[in-house]
C-alpha positions in Angstrom: -14.3 28.6 -31.1 -12.9 26.8 -28.0 -15.0 23.8 -28.7 -13.8 23.6 -32.3 -10.1 23.8 -31.2 -10.7 21.2 -28.5 -12.3 18.7 -30.8 -9.5 19.1 -33.4 -6.5 18.9 -31.1 -5.1 15.7 -32.8 -4.5 17.2 -36.2 -3.3 20.5 -34.6 -0.7 18.5 -32.5 0.5 16.5 -35.6 0.8 19.7 -37.7 2.8 21.4 -35.0 5.2 18.4 -34.8 5.7 18.6 -38.6 6.4 22.3 -38.4 9.0 21.8 -35.6 10.8 19.1 -37.7 10.8 21.2 -40.8 12.3 24.1 -38.9 15.2 21.8 -38.0 14.7 21.2 -34.3 16.1 17.8 -33.1 13.4 15.1 -33.3 13.7 14.0 -29.6 13.2 17.5 -28.3 10.5 18.3 -30.9 8.5 15.3 -29.7 8.9 16.0 -26.0 8.2 19.8 -26.4 5.0 19.2 -28.4 3.9 16.6 -25.9 4.4 18.8 -22.8 3.1 22.1 -24.4 -0.1 20.5 -25.8 -0.6 18.5 -22.6 -1.0 21.7 -20.7 -3.3 23.1 -23.4 -5.3 19.9 -23.5 -5.9 20.0 -19.7 -7.1 23.6 -20.1 -9.4 22.7 -23.1 -10.7 19.5 -21.7 -14.0 21.0 -20.3 -14.8 22.3 -23.8 -14.1 19.0 -25.7 -17.4 17.1 -24.9 -15.3 14.2 -23.6 -12.9 14.1 -26.5 -9.9 15.1 -24.4 -9.1 12.8 -21.4 -6.0 14.7 -20.2 -5.6 15.6 -16.5 -2.6 16.6 -14.4 -2.4 13.4 -12.4 -1.8 11.6 -15.7 1.7 13.0 -15.7 2.4 10.8 -12.7 2.5 7.8 -15.0 5.4 9.3 -17.0 8.3 7.9 -14.8 6.9 4.4 -15.2 6.5 4.8 -19.0 10.1 6.0 -19.2 11.4 3.2 -17.0 9.6 0.8 -19.4 11.7 2.3 -22.3 15.0 2.0 -20.4 14.4 -1.6 -19.2 13.4 -2.8 -22.6 15.6 -5.9 -23.3 14.7 -6.0 -27.0 16.3 -2.6 -27.6 19.4 -3.8 -25.7 20.3 -5.7 -29.0 21.0 -2.3 -30.7 24.2 -1.4 -28.8 25.4 -5.0 -29.1 25.0 -5.1 -32.9 26.4 -1.6 -33.3 29.5 -2.4 -31.3 30.0 -5.6 -33.3 29.7 -3.8 -36.6 32.1 -1.0 -35.6 34.7 -3.5 -34.3 34.6 -5.5 -37.5 34.7 -2.4 -39.7 37.7 -1.0 -37.9 39.5 -4.3 -37.8 39.9 -4.4 -41.6 37.4 -7.1 -42.4 35.8 -5.0 -45.1 39.2 -4.4 -46.9 40.0 -8.1 -46.8 36.6 -9.1 -48.2 36.6 -6.5 -51.0 40.1 -7.3 -52.1 39.5 -11.1 -52.1 36.0 -11.2 -53.7 37.1 -8.5 -56.2 40.0 -10.8 -57.3 37.6 -13.8 -57.5 35.1 -12.0 -59.8 37.6 -9.7 -61.5 38.1 -11.7 -64.7 34.4 -11.2 -65.7 32.7 -8.0 -66.9 31.1 -6.3 -64.0 33.1 -8.4 -61.6 34.0 -5.6 -59.3 30.3 -4.5 -59.1 29.3 -8.1 -58.3 31.9 -8.2 -55.6 30.6 -4.9 -54.1 27.0 -6.3 -53.9 28.2 -9.6 -52.4 30.4 -7.9 -49.9 27.7 -5.4 -49.1 25.3 -8.3 -48.3 28.0 -10.0 -46.1 28.8 -6.8 -44.3 25.1 -6.2 -43.7 24.8 -9.6 -42.2 27.8 -9.0 -39.9 27.8 -5.3 -39.1 24.2 -4.2 -39.7 25.5 -0.6 -40.0 25.0 1.3 -43.3 27.6 3.9 -42.6 30.4 1.3 -42.1 29.5 -0.5 -45.3 29.2 2.5 -47.6 32.4 4.2 -46.2 34.5 1.1 -46.4 33.4 0.3 -50.0 33.7 3.9 -51.0 37.3 4.1 -49.7 38.4 0.7 -51.2 36.3 -0.2 -54.2 35.5 3.2 -55.8 39.1 4.1 -56.6 39.7 0.7 -58.2 36.5 0.9 -60.3 37.5 4.4 -61.5 41.0 3.2 -62.2 39.9 0.5 -64.6 37.2 2.4 -66.5 33.9 1.8 -64.7 31.1 4.2 -65.5 30.9 6.7 -62.6 27.2 6.5 -62.1 27.2 2.7 -62.0 30.1 2.6 -59.6 28.6 5.1 -57.1 25.1 3.6 -57.4 26.3 0.1 -56.7 28.3 1.2 -53.7 25.5 3.3 -52.1 22.8 0.7 -52.8 24.8 -2.3 -51.6 25.6 -0.4 -48.4 21.9 0.1 -47.7 21.4 -3.7 -47.6 22.3 -3.4 -43.9 18.9 -1.9 -43.5 17.0 -5.0 -44.4 19.4 -8.0 -44.0 19.4 -9.3 -40.4 20.7 -8.3 -37.9 19.5 -4.9 -39.2 19.0 -2.2 -36.5 15.8 -1.0 -38.2 14.2 -4.4 -38.0 14.9 -4.4 -34.2 13.2 -1.0 -33.8 10.3 -2.0 -36.0 9.7 -5.3 -34.1 9.8 -3.3 -30.8 7.3 -0.7 -32.1 5.0 -3.3 -33.6 5.1 -5.4 -30.4 6.4 -8.5 -32.3 9.3 -10.9 -31.9 12.6 -9.7 -33.4 13.4 -13.3 -34.4 10.1 -13.5 -36.4 11.0 -10.1 -38.0 14.4 -11.5 -39.0 12.9 -14.6 -40.4 10.3 -12.7 -42.4 12.9 -10.2 -43.8 15.4 -12.8 -44.8 14.0 -14.0 -48.2 13.1 -10.4 -49.5 16.5 -9.2 -48.5 18.4 -12.0 -50.3 16.1 -11.5 -53.3 16.9 -7.8 -53.3 20.6 -8.5 -53.4 20.0 -10.9 -56.3 18.0 -8.1 -58.1 21.0 -5.8 -57.7 23.3 -8.5 -59.2 20.8 -9.0 -62.0 20.8 -5.3 -62.8 24.6 -5.4 -62.9 24.5 -8.5 -65.2 22.2 -6.7 -67.6 24.6 -3.7 -67.8 27.5 -6.2 -68.4 25.6 -7.8 -71.2 24.1 -4.8 -73.0 26.7 -2.1 -72.1 29.9 -4.0 -71.4 32.1 -0.8 -71.8 30.5 0.6 -68.6 31.7 -2.3 -66.4 35.0 -3.8 -67.8 36.8 -6.8 -66.4 39.9 -6.4 -64.4 43.0 -6.5 -66.6 45.4 -9.5 -66.2 48.1 -7.5 -64.4 45.6 -6.4 -61.7 44.8 -10.0 -60.7 47.4 -10.4 -58.0 46.1 -13.7 -56.7 46.3 -15.3 -60.1 44.0 -18.2 -61.1 43.0 -21.2 -59.2 39.2 -21.3 -59.4 39.3 -25.0 -60.1 41.0 -25.6 -56.8 38.4 -23.5 -55.0 35.5 -25.5 -56.6 37.1 -28.8 -55.6 37.5 -27.5 -52.0 33.8 -26.4 -52.0 32.7 -29.8 -53.4 34.6 -31.6 -50.6 33.0 -29.3 -48.0 29.5 -30.1 -49.5 30.3 -33.8 -49.5 31.3 -33.7 -45.8 28.3 -31.7 -44.9 25.9 -34.1 -46.7 27.5 -37.2 -45.1 27.4 -35.5 -41.7 23.7 -34.7 -42.2 22.9 -38.2 -43.2 24.9 -39.7 -40.3 23.4 -37.4 -37.6 19.8 -37.1 -38.9 18.4 -39.8 -36.7 19.7 -38.1 -33.5 19.5 -34.4 -34.5 16.4 -34.4 -36.8 15.7 -31.1 -38.5 18.9 -29.5 -37.1 21.1 -32.1 -38.7 21.5 -29.9 -41.8 22.9 -27.1 -39.6 25.3 -29.5 -38.0 26.4 -31.0 -41.3 27.0 -27.5 -42.8 29.0 -26.5 -39.8 31.2 -29.6 -39.9 31.8 -29.3 -43.7 32.8 -25.6 -43.4 35.0 -26.3 -40.3 36.8 -29.2 -42.1 37.7 -27.1 -45.2 38.8 -24.2 -43.1 41.0 -26.4 -41.0 42.5 -27.9 -44.2 43.2 -24.4 -45.5 44.9 -23.4 -42.3 47.1 -26.5 -42.4 47.9 -26.0 -46.1 49.0 -22.4 -45.4 51.0 -22.9 -42.3 52.5 -26.3 -43.2 53.3 -25.0 -46.7 51.6 -28.0 -48.4 50.6 -25.9 -51.4 47.7 -28.2 -52.2 45.3 -25.1 -52.6 45.9 -22.3 -55.1 46.6 -18.8 -53.6 43.1 -17.7 -54.7 41.3 -20.6 -53.1 43.3 -20.3 -49.9 42.6 -16.6 -49.6 38.9 -16.9 -50.3 38.5 -19.7 -47.7 40.5 -17.9 -45.1 38.8 -14.5 -45.6 35.2 -15.6 -46.2 34.7 -18.3 -43.6 35.3 -16.3 -40.3 32.6 -13.7 -41.1 30.2 -16.5 -42.3 30.9 -18.3 -39.0 30.0 -15.0 -37.2 26.8 -14.8 -39.2 25.8 -18.3 -38.1 26.8 -17.6 -34.5 24.4 -14.6 -34.5 21.6 -15.4 -36.8 21.8 -19.2 -36.8 21.4 -19.4 -33.0 18.4 -17.0 -33.2 16.7 -18.9 -36.0 17.1 -22.3 -34.4 15.9 -21.0 -31.1 19.1 -21.3 -29.0 19.4 -17.5 -28.3 17.3 -14.4 -28.2 18.3 -11.5 -30.5 19.8 -9.7 -27.5 21.8 -12.8 -26.6 22.8 -13.3 -30.2 24.0 -9.6 -30.3 26.1 -10.2 -27.2 27.7 -13.3 -28.8 28.3 -11.4 -32.0 30.1 -8.6 -30.0 32.4 -11.2 -28.4 32.9 -12.9 -31.7 33.9 -9.6 -33.4 36.4 -8.9 -30.7 37.8 -12.4 -31.1 38.1 -12.0 -34.9 39.9 -8.6 -34.5 42.2 -10.1 -31.9 43.0 -13.0 -34.2 44.2 -10.5 -36.8 46.2 -8.6 -34.2 44.1 -5.5 -34.6 42.1 -5.4 -31.4 43.8 -2.6 -29.5 42.7 0.0 -26.9 42.1 2.8 -29.5 39.8 0.5 -31.5 37.9 -0.5 -28.4 37.6 3.1 -27.3 36.3 4.3 -30.7 33.8 1.4 -30.8 32.4 2.2 -27.3 32.1 5.9 -28.0 30.3 5.4 -31.3 28.0 2.8 -29.7 27.2 5.1 -26.8 26.4 8.0 -29.2 23.9 5.9 -31.3 22.3 4.3 -28.3 21.9 7.6 -26.6 20.3 9.0 -29.7 17.8 6.2 -29.9 17.0 6.4 -26.2 16.3 10.2 -26.3 14.1 9.8 -29.4 12.2 7.0 -27.6 11.7 9.1 -24.5 10.4 12.0 -26.6 8.1 9.7 -28.4 6.7 8.4 -25.1 5.9 12.0 -23.9 4.3 12.8 -27.3 2.2 9.7 -27.4 0.8 10.3 -23.9 -0.6 13.6 -25.1 -1.6 12.4 -28.5 -3.5 9.4 -27.2 -5.1 11.7 -24.5 -6.7 13.8 -27.2 -7.9 10.6 -29.1 -5.3 11.1 -31.8 -5.1 7.4 -32.4 -8.8 7.4 -33.3 -8.3 10.3 -35.6 -5.5 8.4 -37.4 -7.6 5.3 -37.6 -10.6 7.1 -39.2 -8.1 8.8 -41.6 -6.6 5.6 -42.8 -9.5 3.2 -42.7 -11.4 5.7 -44.9 -8.9 5.1 -47.7 -10.5 3.1 -50.6 -9.1 -0.2 -51.5 -9.0 -2.0 -48.1 -5.7 -3.4 -47.0 -3.9 -2.6 -50.3 -5.2 1.0 -50.3 -4.0 1.3 -46.7 -0.5 -0.1 -47.6 -0.3 2.2 -50.7 -1.0 5.3 -48.6 1.3 4.3 -45.8 4.2 3.5 -48.1 3.8 6.8 -50.0 3.8 8.8 -46.7 6.9 6.9 -45.5 8.7 7.3 -48.9 8.1 11.1 -48.9 9.2 11.4 -45.2 12.4 9.5 -46.1 13.5 12.5 -48.2 13.7 14.6 -45.1 14.1 12.7 -41.8 16.0 9.7 -40.5 14.6 6.1 -40.4 14.7 6.0 -36.6 12.6 9.1 -36.4 10.1 7.7 -38.9 9.8 4.5 -37.0 9.3 6.1 -33.6 6.8 8.7 -34.8 4.7 6.9 -37.4 4.7 3.2 -36.5 2.9 3.6 -33.2 0.1 5.4 -35.1 -0.4 3.0 -37.9 0.2 -0.3 -36.2 -3.1 -0.5 -34.3 -5.0 0.4 -37.5 -3.2 -2.3 -39.5 -3.9 -4.8 -36.8 -7.6 -3.9 -36.8 -7.7 -4.3 -40.6 -6.2 -7.9 -40.3 -2.8 -7.1 -41.7 0.0 -9.3 -40.4 2.3 -7.0 -38.5 5.5 -8.8 -39.4 4.5 -8.5 -43.1 3.9 -4.8 -42.5 7.2 -4.4 -40.7 9.2 -5.9 -43.6 7.4 -3.7 -46.1 8.1 -0.6 -44.1 11.7 -1.8 -43.5 12.3 -2.0 -47.3 10.6 1.4 -47.7 12.9 2.9 -45.0 15.8 1.5 -47.0 15.0 3.9 -49.8 15.4 6.9 -47.4 19.2 6.3 -47.5 19.2 6.8 -51.2 16.7 9.6 -51.8 18.1 13.1 -52.1 18.5 15.7 -50.6 19.1 13.9 -47.3 19.9 10.3 -48.3 22.6 9.4 -45.7 24.2 6.8 -48.0 24.8 9.5 -50.5 26.4 11.7 -47.9 28.6 8.9 -46.6 29.9 8.2 -50.1 30.3 12.0 -50.8 32.5 12.2 -47.6 35.0 9.7 -48.9 34.8 10.1 -52.7 37.4 12.3 -54.4 36.5 16.0 -54.4 39.4 17.1 -56.6 41.2 15.5 -59.6 44.0 13.2 -58.5 46.8 11.1 -60.1 46.3 7.3 -59.8 49.4 5.8 -58.2 49.1 2.5 -60.1 48.3 3.5 -63.7 49.5 7.1 -63.5 46.3 8.3 -65.1 44.7 11.6 -64.1 41.3 10.7 -62.5 38.6 13.4 -62.4 36.7 14.2 -59.2 33.4 12.6 -58.3 30.5 15.1 -58.7 27.6 15.1 -56.3 25.2 15.0 -59.2 26.9 11.7 -60.4 26.3 10.1 -57.0 22.6 11.2 -57.1 22.1 10.0 -60.6 23.7 6.7 -59.8 21.3 6.0 -57.0 18.1 6.6 -59.0 18.0 3.1 -60.8 18.5 1.4 -57.4 15.7 3.4 -55.8 13.5 2.1 -58.7 14.6 -1.5 -57.9 13.8 -1.1 -54.2 10.3 0.3 -55.1 9.8 -2.7 -57.3 10.8 -5.0 -54.5 8.3 -3.3 -52.1 5.6 -4.0 -54.7 6.7 -7.6 -55.0 6.5 -8.1 -51.2 3.1 -6.6 -51.1 1.9 -8.7 -54.1 3.4 -12.0 -52.7 3.0 -12.0 -48.9 4.3 -15.5 -48.7 7.8 -14.1 -49.2 7.4 -13.0 -45.6 4.7 -15.3 -44.2 7.0 -18.3 -44.3 8.1 -17.2 -40.8 5.0 -18.9 -39.4 6.0 -22.3 -40.6 3.9 -24.7 -42.7 0.2 -23.7 -42.9 -2.3 -26.0 -41.3 -5.8 -26.4 -42.9 -8.3 -26.4 -39.9 -10.6 -28.7 -42.0 -8.1 -31.5 -41.9 -7.6 -31.4 -38.2 -9.2 -34.5 -36.5 -9.7 -34.7 -32.7 -10.2 -38.1 -31.3 -11.7 -38.4 -27.8 -11.2 -41.7 -25.9 -14.3 -43.7 -25.2 -15.5 -43.5 -21.6 -16.9 -46.2 -19.3 -19.6 -45.5 -16.7 -18.7 -45.9 -13.1 -21.6 -48.4 -12.7 -20.9 -51.1 -15.3 -23.1 -54.1 -15.4 -26.4 -52.2 -15.0 -26.1 -51.4 -11.3 -28.6 -48.8 -10.2 -27.2 -45.2 -10.0 -29.7 -44.0 -7.3 -30.3 -40.9 -9.4 -26.6 -39.9 -9.6 -25.3 -38.9 -13.1 -23.3 -41.5 -15.0 -19.7 -40.3 -14.7 -17.1 -41.7 -17.1 -13.4 -42.5 -16.9 -11.0 -43.3 -19.8 -10.8 -46.9 -20.8 -7.0 -46.8 -21.2 -7.2 -49.8 -23.4 -9.7 -51.9 -21.4 -12.4 -53.6 -23.3 -15.9 -52.2 -23.3 -18.3 -54.0 -20.9 -21.8 -54.2 -22.4 -24.6 -54.4 -19.8 
């Protein structure tokens, strides 16, 4: 009996952890408690395990060094920086300005408010990286407007929750940082790999809204004329954009010889800076050359786009690490808030407290995961997981199918941080042994974890929207209409189509790996590589006897060959 238990310690430990989590114990303490309890049991059962268990009390002496490795991890230092940046931007009113301006821009078309929510959700994701901030801001600002003008309730709630979850996959996503760390890969590579799938997913959301606008236009009506407070002026905006593109192209052409591949980045920067400077001059000097709509769009959109370039652009072109990019983003967020006159001590205090809370949560889960992994690896749990997953039929695709199903189901019950810290260290070595690119795997898992924010009963995006959506009927202050409350069932039903779209996107990334693999740069065919070795002259030209010594050679360096 003892031998049987000793040789099956790995599944017993894993089952015990699942039971602890289902009972509702905090993940960090469940991991640490299971690790310590079964460490003691493992040491006791080691003599009965026929060498399967390699645990011994001196092994605990390595724990302080393992925990120090967690706390000194510079990659994870990017998490508090990006969290602080996102909270400062959200509290400084950037979301309100973006939603109001983009909503006015797209308001005249059917589904315009929904298009605006998707675009602003993507932009907030690229600047804040925090799902809660995006969903709560859009729920407070956009949902009442959509209900006011007759949007279908399920469409409105679904678009808001799904667009908020784009912060999970669009860089600088926190989950991508954690996945890169757990997979032992570069955060910059993970960001590059996730960029195209994330942008395509945002495009898929907009395509879904467009289909509703075409086939069921009554569900997504256009803004009435009286609600368009910024008026017209799209032509003025298009002219301004054309001028910016022209300046960018000419700058690229002018600086290409000196800057090479980075000339396009410089050209785009100069073009955007020029049009922003012109909009500032037009507003403060009262030139009135731009329409109100064009001026507002330029003034509101360019600062967050500049922050995105400051953070992601410097990472992608190799000027900064993700941690350094996060630090610059935090400083940039404070500067943007100060420029609006909203950077005050209460805001700073709230941002610091929220950042500390999230960072402490991540650190405690990581410490618990280190304690658990010490015991789990000591009973050869990694070998048990490897045999379990490599035995799945279908090779790489069978492995990916099983892993994604497990993560999708776990997403119904536990948080994405917890899934990443528990599951990724177990499956990453197996995937690496099977020849699966770990960046590709990380992006697939990141998109899968995104669904965990929308799947009931514990989808956090659903809870965030529930917390700010109307719980009782209310009288709209603009139209005077009586607006019914938002039911929880309507929020859940609204999320279902977007869960389906996310699952389809996961399948697309699995079927077309090049959507992610572009991070490696252009592929090189080894058969086309030609290595030329320079010809060598002997040290005794002219036929002199070598006296038995070997003929050594030196490069000719352009000298003619001397024939003996």
